[in-house]
C-alpha positions in Angstrom: 111.8 94.1 87.3 110.1 90.7 87.4 111.4 87.8 89.4 110.5 84.1 89.4 108.2 83.4 92.3 106.1 80.7 93.8 102.7 82.1 94.9 99.9 80.5 96.6 96.3 80.5 95.5 94.4 80.5 98.7 91.2 79.5 100.4 90.9 81.8 103.3 89.5 81.1 106.7 89.5 82.7 110.1 92.6 81.0 111.7 93.8 78.8 108.8 94.7 78.9 105.1 94.1 76.0 102.7 96.9 76.5 100.1 97.7 75.2 96.6 101.1 76.0 95.1 101.0 77.5 91.6 104.1 78.5 89.8 103.9 82.0 88.2 105.8 85.3 87.5 105.1 87.9 90.2 106.0 91.5 89.8 107.9 93.2 92.5 105.5 96.0 93.7 106.9 99.4 94.4 105.3 102.8 94.6 105.4 104.8 91.3 104.0 108.0 89.9 101.3 106.2 88.0 100.1 103.6 90.4 98.5 103.6 93.9 100.4 100.9 95.5 100.7 101.8 99.2 104.1 102.7 100.7 105.3 100.1 103.1 105.1 100.8 106.8 108.3 100.1 108.8 106.4 98.9 111.8 105.3 95.4 112.0 103.2 93.4 114.4 102.6 89.7 115.1 99.8 87.9 113.3 96.5 87.5 115.1 93.2 86.2 113.9 91.0 88.5 116.0 90.8 92.3 115.9 89.1 93.3 119.1 87.3 93.6 121.1 86.4 96.8 119.2 87.0 100.1 120.9 84.0 102.4 120.8 84.5 106.1 121.1 81.2 107.8 120.9 79.7 106.6 117.7 83.1 105.6 116.4 84.4 102.1 116.5 88.2 101.3 116.2 88.0 98.2 114.1 91.6 97.3 113.7 93.1 98.5 117.1 96.6 97.1 116.1 100.2 98.2 115.8 101.3 99.3 112.4 99.4 101.4 109.9 96.3 100.6 107.9 95.3 102.5 104.7 92.5 102.6 102.2 89.2 101.1 103.5 86.0 99.6 102.2 82.8 98.4 103.9 79.9 96.3 103.0 76.7 95.1 104.8 74.9 91.9 104.2 71.5 92.7 102.8 70.0 89.5 104.4 71.4 90.5 107.9 72.3 94.1 108.8 74.3 92.9 111.7 76.7 91.1 109.3 79.4 93.7 108.5 82.7 93.5 106.5 85.5 96.0 106.6 88.6 95.7 104.5 92.0 97.6 104.4 95.5 97.6 103.3 97.4 96.3 106.3 100.8 98.0 106.2 101.6 96.7 109.7 102.6 93.2 108.3 105.2 92.3 105.7 104.3 91.8 103.0 101.4 94.2 103.0 98.2 92.3 103.3 94.6 92.9 102.0 92.7 92.3 105.3 89.1 91.7 106.0 87.4 92.2 109.4 84.1 90.5 109.8 81.4 91.0 112.4 78.1 89.2 113.0 77.0 91.3 115.9 76.8 94.7 114.3 80.4 95.8 115.0 80.9 94.6 118.6 83.5 92.1 117.9 85.4 91.3 114.6 87.3 88.4 113.3 90.2 89.1 110.7 91.3 87.3 107.7 94.6 88.4 106.0 95.0 87.8 102.2 98.8 87.4 102.1 100.1 85.0 99.5 103.7 86.1 99.8 103.9 89.5 98.4 102.2 93.0 98.7 98.4 92.9 98.4 96.3 96.1 98.4 93.4 98.1 96.9 90.6 96.1 98.5 86.9 96.6 97.8 83.8 94.8 99.1 80.3 93.9 98.1 77.4 91.4 98.7 74.8 90.0 96.5 71.1 89.6 97.5 71.8 86.0 98.9 74.4 87.3 101.3 77.4 86.0 99.4 80.3 88.2 100.0 83.0 89.4 97.5 86.2 91.2 97.8 88.4 92.4 94.9 92.1 93.3 95.5 95.4 93.4 93.9 98.9 91.9 94.3 100.5 93.5 91.2 97.8 91.3 89.5 94.1 91.2 89.9 92.2 88.9 92.3 88.8 88.2 93.6 87.7 86.4 96.8 84.3 85.2 97.7 82.7 83.7 100.8 79.2 82.2 100.1 76.5 82.7 102.7 76.8 80.2 105.6 80.4 79.3 104.8 83.3 80.2 107.1 85.9 80.2 104.3 86.9 82.5 101.6 87.9 81.3 98.2 90.5 83.5 96.3 91.2 83.5 92.6 93.9 85.2 90.5 92.3 86.7 87.4 95.0 86.2 84.8 93.0 88.0 82.1 93.4 91.4 83.7 96.6 92.4 82.0 100.2 92.9 83.1 99.6 95.5 86.0 96.0 96.3 87.1 95.6 99.1 89.5 93.0 100.9 91.7 90.2 98.4 91.3 86.7 98.9 92.4 83.9 96.2 92.5 80.2 96.4 92.4 77.4 93.7 92.3 74.2 94.0 90.2 71.5 93.5 92.8 68.5 94.6 90.6 66.0 91.8 90.2 64.8 93.5 86.9 68.3 93.3 85.4 69.0 90.7 82.7 72.5 90.5 84.4 71.2 90.1 87.9 73.8 88.7 90.2 76.7 89.8 88.0 79.9 91.0 89.7 81.9 93.8 88.0 85.5 95.0 88.7 86.6 98.3 87.2 90.4 99.0 87.0 93.1 100.6 84.9 95.7 98.4 83.3 99.2 100.1 83.8 100.7 97.6 81.4 98.4 98.8 78.6 99.0 102.5 79.1 96.7 103.1 82.1 93.7 102.1 79.9 90.3 101.5 81.6 88.7 98.0 81.7 86.0 96.1 83.4 86.1 92.4 84.4 82.8 90.7 84.8 81.3 87.4 86.0 77.6 86.5 86.0 78.0 84.9 89.4 81.2 86.2 90.9 82.3 82.7 91.5 83.9 82.0 88.1 83.6 82.5 84.3 85.4 85.8 84.4 85.8 87.8 81.3 87.5 91.1 80.4 85.6 93.8 78.6 86.7 95.5 75.4 89.1 98.5 76.2 86.8 101.4 77.1 87.3 104.2 74.6 89.7 106.9 75.9 92.6 108.7 74.5 94.7 109.4 77.6 95.9 107.5 80.7 93.4 107.0 83.4 93.1 106.2 87.1 90.2 105.2 89.4 87.8 103.2 87.2 84.6 103.1 89.3 81.7 100.9 88.3 78.0 101.1 89.2 74.9 99.4 87.7 71.4 100.7 87.0 68.0 99.0 87.6 67.9 97.9 84.0 71.3 96.2 84.1 73.2 99.0 82.5 76.8 99.2 83.6 78.5 102.6 84.1 82.2 103.1 84.3 83.7 106.5 85.4 87.4 107.5 85.7 89.9 110.4 86.0 91.8 111.3 82.9 94.6 112.9 84.8 96.7 114.2 81.9 93.5 115.8 80.3 92.1 117.0 83.5 88.7 115.6 83.1 86.3 113.0 84.5 84.6 110.7 81.9 81.8 108.1 82.0 80.9 105.3 79.5 77.9 103.0 79.5 77.6 99.3 78.7 74.3 97.9 77.6 75.5 94.3 77.3 76.6 93.5 80.9 80.1 95.0 80.6 81.2 93.2 77.4 81.4 96.3 75.2 81.1 100.0 75.8 79.6 103.2 74.2 81.2 106.5 73.8 82.8 108.2 76.8 81.2 111.4 77.9 82.8 114.3 79.9 81.3 114.5 83.4 83.4 117.5 84.4 86.6 119.4 83.8 89.0 119.9 86.7 90.1 123.2 88.0 92.8 121.3 89.9 96.0 120.7 88.0 95.9 116.9 87.7 98.7 116.4 85.3 101.3 115.4 87.9 98.9 112.4 88.9 99.2 113.2 92.6 97.9 116.5 93.9 99.5 117.9 97.0 97.3 119.3 99.7 98.2 120.3 103.3 96.7 117.3 105.1 98.2 114.9 102.6 101.3 116.8 101.4 103.8 113.9 101.2 101.7 111.5 99.3 99.2 113.8 97.6 95.6 112.8 96.6 94.4 111.2 93.4 91.0 113.0 92.8 89.3 110.2 90.9 85.5 110.0 91.0 83.2 107.8 93.0 79.9 106.5 91.5 76.5 105.4 92.7 73.0 104.9 91.2 69.6 104.9 92.5 68.0 101.4 92.6 64.6 100.2 91.4 61.7 101.7 93.5 63.8 104.6 94.8 63.3 108.3 94.2 64.9 109.1 90.9 65.4 105.5 90.1 68.2 104.9 87.5 69.8 108.3 88.2 73.6 108.0 88.3 75.6 110.2 90.7 79.3 111.0 90.7 81.2 112.6 93.6 84.6 114.2 93.1 87.2 116.5 94.6 88.1 119.8 92.9 89.6 123.1 93.6 87.4 125.9 94.8 86.7 128.4 91.9 88.1 131.3 93.9 90.5 130.0 96.6 93.2 127.4 96.6 91.3 124.9 98.9 89.5 121.8 97.6 85.7 121.0 97.8 83.5 117.9 97.3 81.1 118.2 94.5 78.3 115.9 93.0 76.9 115.8 89.6 74.0 113.5 88.3 72.7 112.1 85.1 69.3 110.9 84.1 70.2 109.9 80.5 72.7 107.2 81.0 75.8 109.4 81.6 75.4 111.5 78.4 74.6 114.7 80.0 75.2 115.9 83.5 73.7 118.3 86.0 75.4 121.4 87.3 77.8 120.6 90.1 76.7 120.9 93.6 79.0 121.5 96.4 78.5 119.2 99.4 80.7 120.7 102.1 79.1 123.7 103.8 82.0 125.3 105.7 83.1 128.8 105.1 86.7 128.4 106.3 88.4 127.6 102.9 89.2 124.2 104.3 90.5 121.2 102.4 88.2 118.2 101.6 89.1 114.9 100.0 88.6 111.1 99.9 84.9 111.3 99.3 82.6 108.3 99.3 79.1 108.1 97.8 76.2 105.7 98.2 72.4 105.6 97.5 70.0 103.7 99.7 66.8 101.9 98.7 64.7 105.1 99.2 66.9 107.0 96.9 68.7 109.0 99.6 72.3 109.9 98.6 75.0 110.0 101.3 78.5 111.4 100.9 81.3 111.3 103.4 84.7 113.0 103.2 87.8 114.1 105.2 87.7 117.8 106.2 90.2 120.2 107.8 87.6 122.9 108.8 88.4 122.6 112.5 92.1 123.2 112.1 93.3 126.7 111.1 96.5 125.1 109.7 94.5 122.8 107.5 96.5 119.6 108.4 94.2 117.9 111.0 91.1 116.2 109.7 87.7 114.9 110.7 85.4 112.7 108.8 82.1 114.5 107.7 78.8 113.3 106.2 76.0 114.9 104.2 72.8 113.7 102.6 70.6 114.6 99.7 67.4 113.3 97.9 68.2 114.9 94.6 72.1 115.5 94.4 71.6 119.2 94.1 70.8 120.4 97.6 72.6 118.9 100.6 71.9 118.6 104.3 73.9 120.5 107.0 77.2 118.7 107.3 77.6 116.4 110.2 80.9 115.5 111.9 81.2 111.8 112.2 84.7 111.4 113.7 84.8 112.1 117.4 88.5 113.1 117.4 90.8 114.7 114.9 93.6 113.0 113.0 96.9 114.4 111.8 98.8 112.3 109.3 101.5 114.8 108.9 102.6 114.1 112.6 105.8 112.2 113.2 105.0 108.6 114.3 102.0 108.2 112.0 102.1 106.7 108.6 103.3 110.1 107.3 104.6 108.8 104.0 101.5 107.0 102.9 99.1 109.1 105.0 95.4 108.4 104.3 96.1 106.5 101.0 93.8 107.1 98.2 90.1 106.3 99.2 87.7 105.4 102.0 84.4 103.4 102.0 80.6 103.9 102.4 77.8 101.4 102.0 74.0 101.4 102.5 72.3 98.6 104.5 68.8 97.1 104.1 67.4 99.5 106.7 68.5 102.6 104.7 71.5 103.5 107.1 74.9 104.3 105.7 77.9 102.6 107.1 81.2 104.5 106.9 84.9 103.4 107.0 88.0 105.4 107.2 91.4 105.5 108.8 92.9 108.0 111.2 95.6 108.4 113.7 93.8 110.2 116.5 95.5 110.7 119.9 94.5 109.0 122.1 92.5 106.3 120.5 94.6 104.9 117.6 97.7 102.7 117.9 99.3 104.2 114.9 96.7 104.5 112.1 93.7 102.4 112.5 90.5 101.7 110.6 87.4 103.3 112.1 83.7 102.7 111.5 80.5 104.5 112.1 76.8 104.5 110.8 74.6 107.4 109.8 70.9 107.4 109.5 
């Protein structure tokens, strides 16, 4: 059902909003079987402009440290200043749900928060930087939006992208930072358009500040979810997604900066039964997981430069538990390596919400939730592993210093961990991780946490 609404196109600043009233139709957002809109939290908290001071627990930093639940995180690090960090999250502790950004200029000691909240639910945030230090965040409010903050500025500028269709979902953004690319500086947003039968599309801009266009529909025969995008050193754009009714992951390539797309190629076929969209597992039994892929590519000058990597969750071939796998391609996504299992436990644990990134040397990092320390498979930790080829993986390292249980009463047990978490390489080669958990003690309800791995 659509209702007549007055929304505000916004310029964001820490502590103030400059607003322009624009009359438009706004769709009432409600969770459904074929979208990933977060469930509303029933706890609210007063507005504040500052998250912090941050609480450090070992190597973990509680970034939000606020009443109410947070869900689905992203992280990005300024390539011109590794102390300049951005974390974003769906803030379910306010009404309507806000797409929130926490910014630090001191490496995570203190954070300032900006809420993107134009009067209705906003969610599915994703972050990135270009090589000049300009920051970008894509997000949705039952429509598609992009916000940017140029280097040296204190305000964010937000734009509604009216070309995205009637109901875009699960967007993911990337920036082409390859100096050799003919599309250097372009910003890409991959998403599925629920209003067009869950079809995959990519929005693109050569600067990220304006001039946005929508790609041709990427060839696929079934509904999709989780359209992830990455770019190669030569400017090639790769989109990957989950075909949940067909039980497969596909990838397609664009050679013209996202305008048109070649044939889609199968990356892998699931052992999981994905036809019901959400897949129930013990640590996320009420919401279920959406096992869409995450993508990354090795940059210019890196080991295996141009190689494309995809991480994904699938069922173990023998037991009922889920594992994290990675495949790679050296021919533009046409053919793929054998799958390599990343998690090294022997306890038939459940693993989900993987994130993948590649640093400037070609080192591949993967992080994920893991239940190996709980015999009941409901409590999770965040784990990390690394590889230089995508085939052999380092001994898994536990990142979180305390366990989380999103099935426990008093947590956000309906939405649980949401659908994804974040990871980003900085200019020194380190990987910054973001995730949510409800540890006791240490979290108010469900908070955003961060850590860094060498």
